[in-house]
C-alpha positions as a printed Julia matrix, in Angstrom:
106×3 Matrix{Float64}:
 -10.29  -58.59  58.64
 -10.81  -56.82  62.01
 -11.12  -53.01  61.73
 -11.33  -50.61  64.6
 -11.21  -46.83  64.95
  -9.86  -45.16  68.05
  -8.37  -41.77  68.83
  -8.17  -40.65  65.24
  -6.51  -43.85  64.01
  -8.12  -46.66  62.03
  -6.54  -50.08  62.8
  -6.73  -52.84  60.26
  -5.37  -56.34  60.93
  -5.0   -58.76  57.98
  -5.32  -62.23  59.42
  -5.31  -64.49  56.33
  -3.97  -64.52  52.84
  -3.99  -60.96  51.4
  -5.34  -61.51  47.88
  -7.34  -59.32  45.52
 -10.58  -60.07  47.37
  -9.05  -59.09  50.69
  -7.47  -55.95  49.1
 -10.96  -54.85  47.99
 -12.26  -55.5   51.51
  -9.5   -53.36  52.86
 -10.34  -50.59  50.43
 -14.03  -50.78  51.4
 -13.22  -50.67  55.11
 -10.98  -47.64  54.78
 -13.69  -45.93  52.63
 -16.21  -46.7   55.35
 -14.14  -44.75  57.93
 -13.15  -41.9   55.5
 -11.97  -39.31  55.98
  -9.13  -40.9   57.97
  -6.16  -39.16  59.63
  -4.07  -42.15  60.28
  -4.5   -45.82  59.17
  -2.44  -48.56  60.76
  -2.43  -51.79  58.66
  -0.88  -54.88  60.17
  -0.03  -57.52  57.59
   1.99  -59.71  60.01
  -0.91  -62.19  60.41
  -1.34  -62.65  56.65
  -0.42  -66.19  55.63
   0.75  -64.79  52.29
   0.54  -61.51  50.38
  -0.26  -61.88  46.72
   1.52  -59.56  44.32
  -1.81  -59.26  42.49
  -3.36  -57.5   45.53
  -0.82  -54.75  45.55
  -2.29  -52.59  42.79
  -5.5   -52.3   44.92
  -3.38  -51.44  47.98
  -1.43  -48.9   45.98
  -4.73  -47.32  44.86
  -5.86  -47.1   48.51
  -2.54  -45.43  49.55
  -2.64  -42.99  46.59
  -6.35  -42.09  46.88
  -5.91  -40.75  50.45
  -3.04  -38.25  50.03
  -3.9   -36.39  53.27
  -3.97  -39.58  55.39
  -0.95  -41.08  57.14
  -0.49  -44.83  56.71
   1.6   -47.16  58.92
   2.28  -50.49  57.27
   3.5   -53.46  59.32
   4.57  -56.85  58.07
   5.28  -56.19  54.39
   8.36  -57.68  52.87
  11.02  -55.62  51.07
   9.71  -57.12  47.86
   6.15  -55.92  48.44
   7.39  -52.41  49.41
   9.47  -52.26  46.26
   6.51  -53.25  44.09
   4.39  -50.53  45.73
   7.07  -47.95  44.86
   7.07  -49.22  41.27
   3.29  -48.61  41.22
   3.85  -44.93  42.08
   3.49  -44.99  45.88
   6.11  -42.64  47.31
   8.76  -44.29  49.39
   7.73  -42.59  52.64
   4.25  -44.12  52.31
   5.61  -47.66  52.17
   8.4   -47.4   54.71
   8.38  -49.97  57.52
   6.5   -48.44  60.34
   8.42  -50.29  63.07
   6.92  -52.1   65.99
   3.25  -51.74  66.79
   2.69  -50.01  70.09
   2.06  -52.6   72.81
  -1.62  -53.48  72.91
  -2.54  -51.08  70.01
  -3.78  -53.73  67.67
  -3.88  -56.73  69.95
  -6.63  -55.23  72.12
  -9.36  -55.26  69.5
């Protein structure tokens, strides 16, 4: 899971199945860079996203209330599950297209 920090933004790219183990790696990576202003997480390269990993992701999103998160590549189903887990809707909204070269360059 490549992680890079640049200009106040931490970029994370999930490149394989996002399961509980990967979710814990994501949590650890974000903790390593804490405090974070903005975290951009790109799930578009994940082969699959396990529902069982979402509670850990929800914990990450909820434990950094002052940080802004941009989530790319989640399905409507996954966003809905995160909302059921208490993550406010604005924190799971589709972020749109990744800025050209933002994540691809690292």
